[in-house]
C-alpha positions in Angstrom: -177.0 49.7 -63.5 -180.2 50.7 -61.8 -179.5 48.1 -59.3 -176.0 49.4 -58.4 -177.3 52.9 -58.1 -180.2 51.9 -55.5 -177.9 49.6 -53.8 -174.5 51.5 -53.1 -174.2 49.6 -50.1 -173.8 46.3 -52.1 -170.6 47.9 -53.7 -169.5 48.6 -50.3 -169.8 45.0 -49.2 -167.8 43.8 -51.9 -165.1 46.1 -51.5 -164.9 46.0 -47.6 -163.2 42.7 -47.1 -160.6 43.5 -48.9 -159.7 46.7 -47.5 -158.6 44.9 -44.0 -156.3 42.8 -45.8 -154.7 45.8 -47.6 -153.6 47.7 -44.4 -153.3 44.3 -42.0 -150.4 44.5 -39.9 -147.5 42.3 -40.8 -147.1 39.2 -38.5 -144.8 39.3 -35.7 -141.1 37.9 -35.8 -141.2 34.9 -33.7 -137.8 34.4 -32.4 -136.6 31.7 -30.0 -134.3 31.8 -26.8 -133.9 30.0 -23.2 -134.8 32.3 -20.4 -133.4 29.8 -18.0 -130.0 31.2 -19.1 -130.5 34.2 -17.7 -129.2 37.6 -17.8 -127.9 39.0 -19.6 -129.0 36.8 -22.3 -132.8 36.4 -21.5 -134.3 36.3 -18.2 -138.0 36.7 -16.8 -138.9 40.2 -15.7 -138.7 40.3 -12.1 -141.6 43.0 -12.1 -143.7 40.8 -14.8 -142.6 37.5 -14.7 -144.8 37.1 -18.3 -142.4 39.5 -19.7 -138.7 38.7 -20.6 -135.7 41.1 -20.9 -132.1 41.1 -21.6 -129.5 42.4 -24.0 -130.7 39.5 -26.7 -134.2 40.5 -26.0 -133.4 44.1 -27.2 -131.3 42.9 -30.2 -134.0 40.9 -31.2 -136.5 43.8 -30.8 -134.2 46.3 -33.0 -134.2 43.4 -35.8 -138.0 43.3 -35.7 -138.1 47.2 -35.6 -135.9 47.2 -38.6 -138.0 44.8 -40.4 -141.1 46.7 -39.6 -142.5 44.0 -37.5 -143.2 43.2 -33.5 -140.9 41.0 -31.6 -142.6 38.1 -30.2 -140.3 35.5 -27.9 -140.5 32.0 -27.9 -139.0 29.9 -25.1 -137.1 26.8 -26.1 -134.0 24.7 -24.5 -131.1 26.3 -25.3 -130.0 22.9 -26.9 -132.9 22.7 -29.1 -132.6 26.3 -30.6 -131.2 24.8 -33.9 -133.3 22.0 -34.5 -136.6 24.0 -33.6 -135.4 27.3 -36.1 -135.7 24.4 -38.8 -138.9 23.0 -37.5 -140.4 26.3 -38.2 -141.2 26.9 -34.5 -139.6 30.5 -34.7 -137.8 32.5 -37.6 -134.8 33.3 -35.4 -132.9 31.7 -32.5 -131.0 34.0 -30.0 -129.8 33.5 -26.9 -125.9 33.6 -26.8 -125.7 31.3 -29.8 -122.4 30.9 -30.9 -120.8 31.0 -34.3 -119.7 27.7 -35.3 -118.6 25.7 -38.3 -121.2 23.3 -37.8 -123.9 25.7 -37.2 -122.8 27.6 -40.5 -122.8 24.6 -42.2 -126.5 23.2 -41.1 -128.2 26.8 -40.9 -128.6 30.2 -42.3 -126.5 32.7 -39.6 -126.4 36.2 -39.4 -123.0 38.5 -39.0 -121.7 38.4 -35.2 -123.2 41.4 -33.1 -120.8 40.7 -30.0 -117.6 39.3 -29.2 -117.0 37.2 -26.3 -114.0 35.3 -24.8 -113.9 32.3 -23.5 -112.0 32.9 -20.0 -110.9 30.7 -17.3 -112.3 31.0 -13.6 -110.5 29.6 -10.7 -111.1 29.6 -7.0 -109.0 32.9 -5.9 -106.6 30.7 -3.9 -105.4 29.0 -7.1 -105.2 32.3 -9.0 -101.5 31.8 -9.3 -101.6 28.0 -9.5 -103.9 27.7 -12.8 -103.1 30.2 -15.2 -103.7 28.5 -18.4 -105.2 25.3 -19.5 -101.8 23.4 -19.5 -101.3 24.2 -16.2 -104.9 22.2 -15.6 -103.5 19.3 -17.2 -104.9 16.0 -15.2 -107.6 18.2 -13.3 -111.5 18.5 -13.5 -112.7 21.5 -15.8 -116.2 22.2 -16.0 -118.1 23.7 -19.0 -121.3 23.8 -21.0 -121.9 20.9 -23.2 -122.3 21.5 -27.0 -120.2 24.8 -26.9 -117.0 26.3 -28.3 -115.6 25.8 -24.5 -116.6 22.1 -24.5 -114.7 21.5 -27.8 -111.8 23.4 -26.7 -111.6 21.1 -23.7 -112.2 17.9 -25.9 -108.6 18.7 -27.0 -106.8 19.0 -23.6 -105.5 16.6 -21.3 -107.8 17.6 -19.0 -110.5 15.8 -16.9 -113.9 17.2 -18.6 -117.1 17.8 -16.9 -120.1 18.7 -18.8 -123.2 20.8 -17.4 -126.7 21.5 -18.5 -126.5 25.1 -17.1 -124.1 27.3 -16.4 -124.9 27.8 -12.6 -123.5 24.5 -11.1 -120.4 24.5 -12.5 -119.3 27.7 -10.7 -121.0 26.3 -7.8 -119.2 23.0 -7.8 -115.9 25.3 -8.2 -116.3 27.3 -5.1 -117.0 23.6 -3.3 -113.9 21.9 -4.5 -115.5 19.6 -7.0 -113.9 21.5 -10.0 -110.5 22.9 -10.3 -111.6 25.4 -13.2 -114.8 26.5 -15.3 -114.2 27.4 -19.1 -116.9 29.7 -20.3 -117.9 32.9 -22.0 -116.5 36.2 -20.1 -120.5 37.4 -19.7 -121.1 34.4 -18.0 -118.2 34.1 -15.8 -118.4 37.6 -14.9 -122.0 37.6 -13.7 -121.5 34.4 -11.4 -118.1 36.0 -9.9 -119.9 38.7 -9.1 -122.7 36.2 -7.1 -120.5 33.4 -5.8 -117.5 34.6 -3.6 -114.2 33.3 -3.6 -113.8 33.3 -7.5 -111.4 34.7 -10.0 -111.3 35.1 -13.6 -107.8 34.4 -15.1 -107.2 38.0 -17.3 -105.8 36.1 -20.2 -108.4 34.7 -22.6 -108.3 31.3 -24.1 -110.2 31.5 -27.0 -112.6 34.2 -29.0 -116.4 33.8 -30.3 -119.1 35.6 -31.6 -122.6 35.5 -30.9 -125.0 35.3 -33.8 -128.7 34.9 -34.6 -129.8 31.1 -36.5 -132.3 31.0 -39.1 -133.5 27.8 -41.2 -130.9 26.7 -43.6 -133.2 28.2 -46.9 -134.2 31.3 -45.0 -131.3 33.0 -46.6 -133.6 36.5 -47.6 -134.6 37.1 -44.2 -130.9 36.2 -43.1 -129.8 39.3 -45.6 -132.4 41.7 -44.4 -131.2 41.1 -40.5 -127.6 41.6 -41.3 -128.8 44.9 -42.7 -130.6 45.9 -39.6 -127.6 44.9 -37.5 -125.2 46.8 -39.7 -127.4 49.9 -39.0 -127.7 49.5 -35.6 -124.0 49.1 -34.9 -123.3 52.3 -37.1 -125.6 54.5 -35.0 -124.6 53.3 -31.7 -127.7 51.6 -30.7 -125.9 48.1 -30.3 -123.4 50.1 -27.9 -126.1 51.4 -26.0 -127.4 48.1 -25.5 -124.4 46.2 -24.4 -123.7 49.1 -21.8 -127.0 49.2 -20.4 -126.4 45.2 -19.7 -122.9 45.9 -18.4 -121.3 44.0 -21.3 -119.7 46.7 -23.0 -115.6 46.3 -22.9 -112.6 47.5 -25.1 -113.0 44.5 -27.5 -116.5 45.9 -29.1 -115.6 48.7 -30.7 -112.4 47.2 -33.0 -115.0 44.3 -33.6 -117.6 46.5 -34.7 -115.6 48.2 -37.2 -114.1 44.7 -38.5 -117.9 43.7 -39.3 -118.8 46.8 -40.7 -115.6 46.6 -42.9 -116.6 43.2 -43.9 -113.0 41.8 -42.6 -115.3 39.6 -39.8 -118.1 37.8 -41.0 -120.1 34.6 -40.5 -118.8 32.9 -43.6 -115.1 33.9 -43.1 -114.2 31.5 -40.6 -112.8 27.7 -41.4 -115.0 25.2 -43.2 -117.1 22.8 -40.9 -115.9 19.2 -40.9 -117.6 16.8 -43.0 -120.7 15.1 -41.3 -119.3 11.3 -42.2 -116.1 12.2 -39.9 -118.2 14.0 -37.7 -120.1 10.7 -37.1 -117.2 8.4 -37.2 -115.4 10.4 -34.5 -118.6 10.4 -32.2 -119.0 6.5 -32.5 -116.1 5.7 -29.9 -117.7 8.3 -27.6 -121.0 6.8 -27.7 -119.7 3.5 -27.1 -117.6 4.7 -24.1 -120.9 6.5 -22.6 -122.8 3.0 -23.4 -120.2 1.6 -21.1 -121.0 4.0 -18.1 -125.0 3.6 -18.8 -124.7 -0.4 -18.2 -122.4 0.0 -15.5 -124.4 2.7 -13.8 -127.6 0.6 -14.8 -126.3 -2.8 -13.1 -124.8 -1.5 -10.1 -128.0 0.8 -9.3 -130.6 -2.3 -10.2 -128.4 -4.3 -7.5 -128.7 -1.8 -5.2 -132.4 -1.5 -5.6 -132.8 -5.2 -5.3 -130.9 -5.3 -2.0 -132.9 -2.4 -0.4 -135.9 -3.6 -2.4 -135.7 -7.0 -0.6 -134.8 -5.3 2.6 -138.1 -3.1 2.8 -140.5 -5.6 1.5 -139.4 -8.0 4.1 -139.4 -5.3 6.7 -143.5 -4.6 5.5 -144.2 -8.3 5.5 -142.6 -9.3 8.8 -142.1 -6.2 10.7 -143.4 -4.5 13.8 -146.0 -1.7 13.2 -143.5 1.2 13.7 -141.0 -0.7 11.1 -143.8 -1.3 8.5 -144.9 2.6 9.0 -141.5 3.6 8.4 -140.9 1.9 5.4 -144.1 2.7 4.0 -143.5 6.2 4.6 -140.4 5.9 2.7 -141.8 4.2 -0.4 -144.7 6.6 -0.4 -142.3 9.6 -0.3 -139.6 8.3 -2.8 -142.7 7.0 -5.3 -143.9 10.7 -4.9 -141.4 12.9 -5.8 -139.5 13.3 -8.9 -136.1 11.4 -9.4 -134.7 14.4 -10.7 -135.5 16.4 -7.5 -133.8 13.4 -5.4 -130.5 13.4 -7.6 -130.6 17.3 -6.8 -130.7 17.0 -3.3 -128.2 14.2 -3.0 -125.7 15.8 -5.0 -126.1 19.5 -4.5 -128.4 19.2 -1.3 -126.1 17.4 0.8 -122.9 19.3 -0.4 -122.9 21.1 2.6 -122.6 17.9 4.7 -121.0 15.3 2.4 -119.9 15.8 -1.2 -120.8 13.3 -3.0 -118.8 12.1 -6.6 -121.1 12.6 -9.2 -121.2 8.6 -10.3 -121.9 7.6 -6.5 -124.8 10.2 -6.3 -126.1 9.1 -9.4 -126.0 5.5 -8.3 -127.7 6.1 -5.0 -130.2 8.5 -6.5 -131.6 5.5 -9.2 -130.8 2.7 -6.5 -132.8 4.2 -3.7 -135.7 5.3 -6.0 -136.2 2.2 -7.9 -135.7 0.2 -4.2 -139.4 1.6 -3.6 -140.7 0.0 -6.7 -138.9 -3.0 -6.4 -140.1 -3.6 -2.8 -143.7 -3.3 -3.6 -143.0 -5.8 -6.5 -141.5 -8.2 -4.0 -144.1 -7.3 -1.2 -146.9 -8.4 -3.6 -145.0 -11.4 -4.6 -144.8 -12.6 -0.8 -148.0 -12.2 -0.4 -149.1 -14.0 -3.2 -147.8 -17.5 -2.3 -150.8 -19.3 -1.0 -151.0 -19.5 2.9 -151.9 -22.9 2.9 -148.0 -23.7 1.7 -147.2 -21.5 4.5 -149.1 -23.2 7.3 -148.2 -26.6 6.3 -144.0 -25.6 5.9 -144.7 -24.4 9.7 -146.4 -27.6 10.7 -143.4 -29.6 9.5 -141.4 -27.5 12.1 -139.8 -25.1 9.6 -139.0 -21.6 11.2 -139.8 -18.5 9.8 -136.5 -17.9 8.0 -136.7 -21.2 6.8 -140.2 -20.9 5.1 -138.9 -17.5 3.7 -135.9 -19.3 2.5 -137.2 -22.5 1.0 -140.9 -22.1 0.3 -142.0 -18.4 0.2 -138.8 -16.8 -1.4 -138.5 -19.2 -4.4 -142.0 -18.8 -5.4 -142.2 -15.0 -5.1 -139.0 -14.7 -6.8 -140.6 -16.7 -9.6 -143.6 -14.2 -9.8 -141.4 -11.1 -9.6 -138.9 -11.6 -12.2 -141.1 -10.3 -15.1 -141.8 -6.7 -13.5 -138.1 -6.6 -12.4 -136.9 -7.1 -15.9 -139.2 -4.2 -16.9 -138.0 -2.3 -14.4 -134.4 -3.1 -15.0 -135.2 -1.6 -18.8 -136.9 1.2 -17.2 -134.0 2.2 -15.4 -131.8 1.5 -18.1 -133.5 4.6 -19.9 -133.9 6.6 -16.8 -130.2 6.7 -16.5 -130.4 9.6 -19.0 -131.5 11.6 -16.1 -127.9 11.6 -14.3 -126.5 13.8 -16.9 -127.8 17.0 -14.5 -125.5 16.1 -12.1 -122.5 15.8 -14.7 -122.5 12.4 -15.6 -122.0 11.8 -19.1 -123.9 8.6 -20.0 -125.3 7.5 -23.6 -128.2 10.0 -24.0 -126.1 13.1 -23.0 -123.3 12.2 -25.5 -125.7 11.7 -28.0 -127.4 15.1 -27.1 -123.8 16.8 -27.6 -123.2 14.7 -30.8 -126.6 16.2 -32.1 -125.8 19.8 -31.0 -122.9 19.8 -32.9 -123.7 17.9 -36.4 -127.0 20.4 -36.1 -129.5 17.2 -36.6 -130.8 14.5 -34.2 -131.6 11.8 -37.2 -128.0 10.1 -37.3 -127.1 10.6 -33.5 -131.0 9.4 -32.3 -130.7 6.3 -34.7 -127.4 5.3 -33.3 -128.7 6.2 -29.6 -131.6 4.1 -30.3 -130.0 1.1 -31.8 -127.5 0.9 -28.4 -130.2 1.1 -26.1 -132.1 -1.6 -27.9 -128.6 -3.6 -28.1 -128.5 -3.3 -24.4 -132.3 -3.8 -23.3 -133.0 -6.8 -25.7 -130.7 -9.3 -24.1 -132.3 -8.3 -20.6 -135.5 -9.3 -22.1 -134.5 -12.4 -23.9 -132.7 -13.5 -20.2 -136.1 -13.0 -18.5 -138.1 -15.0 -20.8 -135.5 -18.1 -20.7 -135.6 -17.8 -16.8 -139.4 -17.6 -16.7 -139.5 -20.8 -19.2 -137.0 -22.4 -17.1 -138.7 -21.8 -13.4 -142.4 -22.0 -14.5 -144.5 -23.3 -11.9 -146.0 -26.8 -13.0 -149.5 -26.9 -14.2 -150.5 -29.8 -11.9 
């Protein structure tokens, strides 16, 4: 007692550490979105690129305020929102996330907070020609992969073209690579304002809703967010946000009334298909995409070998100007990303020549790998002993005969192993061509994984198919190496 009376500060030292805990601010509400999708969903603020703005940003802010917390944005690729929220990278995902049966089955989702419509966009000159999906039978129609629009087009007799972003479909439509684009009316209206010569058909193809997605077991937070969204519908906050971003239309008021009356909810729509049925349905698509991967890889490697041999020969036998030009090509191609080269071939050259997507992919991969192949062949040519070359010349062989009968065969044997490695690498790099609308194995797997809400089964199937494609190549290379192995004595 005497110690306490004389040392009151000891009591303070014991109590003070607990005080901050009693008044600590709640943790921020981390929410994930994709700023690459742009306005009006989420975009970088032009006045401060370190911040984001958009109607989804403001809705997330209202949710956080309703929960007594502060909103904190986390950048994530749109196609990875569902997987990231399950991993715990953030608590809710919002960026024009569509309400689908598969998403409801795999995650906890909120009530819808916006109603959108899938609309057809065509060139203004074709406005009377393509009014419905039936009018587009046999024609090329673009959309984003793993969306409601994609699923709609899968059931139509159209040539479906899948994109990773919502900018290039409309650019391709303007340039004549597509006959129509099917996407959300918000996206369509924004693109039509910026790209001249396009027209939105007034009759919607389908209706959908935007929701926030949470981890499957996080239903308690989901229910609290639902209460906040209903409150913001009642007090006019969501209407104010929608009007601010120019997306309020005649459909929203009846939609809000329907949600508040309980007639529209995330759980009221049809049940999701069984995962087993989805897997079985996607296996033929994966096999078809594998064929695209094989054909593209084989053709690109053949082009790379042909061009690479020419470059290597020119650098070994050419004059100074030829060697300088070929060396510049090799360094430029090896020093720039293959993705950039694909974009330049497909989109950059479109003002001069409009290459089909598959041809652009073939040229992009083939010409890129030709630079690497040429270095392999040049090193192999230089590795042949000079004594053998001089002996062949003394015997009267021309330089062409020396290359054909002495230098070439030995160089090929030396280059075989790295050539095989490059072929396997090219087989995997073919996944990059999805950025120019070629649906190969990895792209189809990505769509598959997004639709079922998991990467486990799609990833295993994709890996198995890539192994089935690459292992025979390695086996063939080893067989040829043994058969053509140089004698030891």
